[in-house]
C-alpha positions as CSV (number, residue, x, y, z in Angstrom):
1,X,125.3,77.2,98.7
2,X,123.7,78.5,101.8
3,X,125.6,82.1,101.1
4,X,123.9,81.9,97.6
5,X,120.4,81.8,99.2
6,X,121.7,84.5,101.9
7,X,122.0,87.3,99.2
8,X,118.6,86.8,98.4
9,X,117.3,87.0,101.5
10,X,116.5,90.8,103.6
11,X,116.0,90.2,107.3
12,X,115.5,86.7,106.6
13,X,113.1,87.2,104.0
14,X,112.8,86.4,100.4
15,X,110.7,89.1,98.4
16,X,108.6,87.8,95.1
17,X,106.2,90.1,92.8
18,X,103.3,88.6,91.0
19,X,102.3,90.2,88.0
20,X,100.7,90.4,84.3
21,X,101.7,91.4,81.5
22,X,100.6,91.6,77.6
23,X,102.7,92.0,74.7
24,X,100.7,92.6,71.9
25,X,98.2,89.5,71.8
26,X,100.6,87.7,74.6
27,X,99.3,87.8,77.9
28,X,102.2,86.6,80.2
29,X,101.5,86.1,84.1
30,X,105.2,85.8,86.2
31,X,106.3,85.9,89.4
32,X,109.7,87.3,89.6
33,X,112.6,87.7,92.7
34,X,113.2,90.7,94.2
35,X,116.6,91.4,94.5
36,X,118.4,94.3,94.6
37,X,116.4,96.5,93.6
38,X,115.3,94.6,90.8
39,X,112.1,92.2,89.1
40,X,114.1,88.6,88.4
41,X,111.4,86.9,86.2
42,X,112.2,83.3,87.6
43,X,108.8,81.4,86.6
44,X,106.4,82.1,83.8
45,X,103.4,81.8,82.2
46,X,101.2,82.6,79.2
47,X,97.7,82.8,79.0
48,X,95.2,81.6,76.7
49,X,93.7,84.5,77.0
50,X,92.8,88.3,77.4
51,X,92.4,90.2,80.4
52,X,93.6,89.5,84.4
53,X,94.6,85.9,85.4
54,X,92.1,84.7,87.6
55,X,92.8,82.7,91.3
56,X,93.4,79.5,90.0
57,X,96.4,80.8,87.4
58,X,97.8,82.4,90.5
59,X,97.1,80.1,93.0
60,X,99.3,77.8,90.1
61,X,102.1,80.3,89.2
62,X,102.7,81.0,92.5
63,X,102.3,77.5,94.4
64,X,105.3,76.5,91.2
65,X,107.7,78.9,93.5
66,X,106.7,78.1,96.2
67,X,107.7,74.2,96.1
68,X,111.2,76.0,95.1
69,X,111.5,78.2,97.7
70,X,110.4,75.6,100.6
71,X,111.8,76.4,103.8
72,X,112.2,80.2,103.5
73,X,110.2,83.0,104.7
74,X,108.4,84.4,101.9
75,X,107.0,87.8,100.6
76,X,104.7,87.8,98.1
77,X,104.3,91.4,97.0
78,X,101.7,92.1,93.8
79,X,99.5,95.2,92.3
80,X,96.1,95.8,92.5
81,X,95.1,93.0,89.5
82,X,95.9,90.6,92.7
83,X,94.0,92.5,95.6
84,X,91.2,89.9,96.1
85,X,90.0,88.7,99.3
86,X,90.6,84.6,97.8
87,X,94.1,85.3,97.4
88,X,94.4,86.9,100.6
89,X,93.4,83.9,102.1
90,X,94.9,81.5,99.7
91,X,98.5,82.9,100.6
92,X,97.8,83.0,104.6
93,X,97.0,79.1,104.1
94,X,100.5,79.2,102.8
95,X,101.6,81.0,105.8
96,X,102.9,83.7,103.4
97,X,103.1,87.5,104.4
98,X,101.9,88.9,101.6
99,X,101.0,92.7,100.7
100,X,98.9,93.5,97.8
101,X,98.0,96.7,96.2
102,X,94.7,98.0,96.9
103,X,92.7,99.9,94.3
104,X,92.4,103.4,95.3
105,X,88.4,102.9,96.7
106,X,88.2,99.8,98.6
107,X,86.4,99.7,101.4
108,X,88.5,98.2,104.2
109,X,86.7,96.1,107.3
110,X,87.2,98.1,111.1
111,X,85.2,96.3,113.4
112,X,82.9,95.1,111.3
113,X,82.4,99.1,110.4
114,X,82.9,99.1,107.0
115,X,84.3,102.3,105.2
116,X,86.3,104.3,102.7
117,X,89.7,104.5,102.8
118,X,90.4,108.3,104.3
119,X,93.7,109.2,101.6
120,X,96.8,111.0,102.8
121,X,99.2,112.6,100.9
122,X,102.9,113.4,101.2
123,X,104.7,116.3,100.4
124,X,107.6,114.8,99.8
125,X,106.7,112.6,97.1
126,X,102.8,113.2,96.3
127,X,102.8,109.0,97.2
128,X,99.3,108.1,98.9
129,X,99.2,105.5,101.7
130,X,96.1,104.8,103.8
131,X,94.9,104.7,106.9
C-alpha cells in the first residue's frame, strides 16, 4: 500500500486541483489528483445553481479529500475562480500548501503598499509571471 501511495507523490507532496466546469445546465465542482501530468477526478459534486462556487462549497469538496489524504503533505492548485483571501486563509489553517492563480490585475500587499502586479513576459512562451 505504501508503494502505491508513493506513486502519487512528487518529492513527498501530493498535488490536487480544484476546478469547476459546466456541461450544459450541469455545474460540476471537482477535486482532481495530479499524477503523471494528468488530472484525475477523485471527488465531485453537482451544484444546484449556475455560476461560480462559493467558499462553503469549496471547503466542503476539499474537506472530503483532506480526510482521505490525511497524513500527506498536500498542495492545492486552483485557477482564478478560487483566488480568494478567505479560501487562502482556510487552506492555511488546514496546514496545506497552495497555489491559486490570480486575476490579471489583482493587487498585492507589499509591506502595506498596495500596487498592481507588474507583468513580465517570457520570450519563449509568452507566459506572464508576477513579481
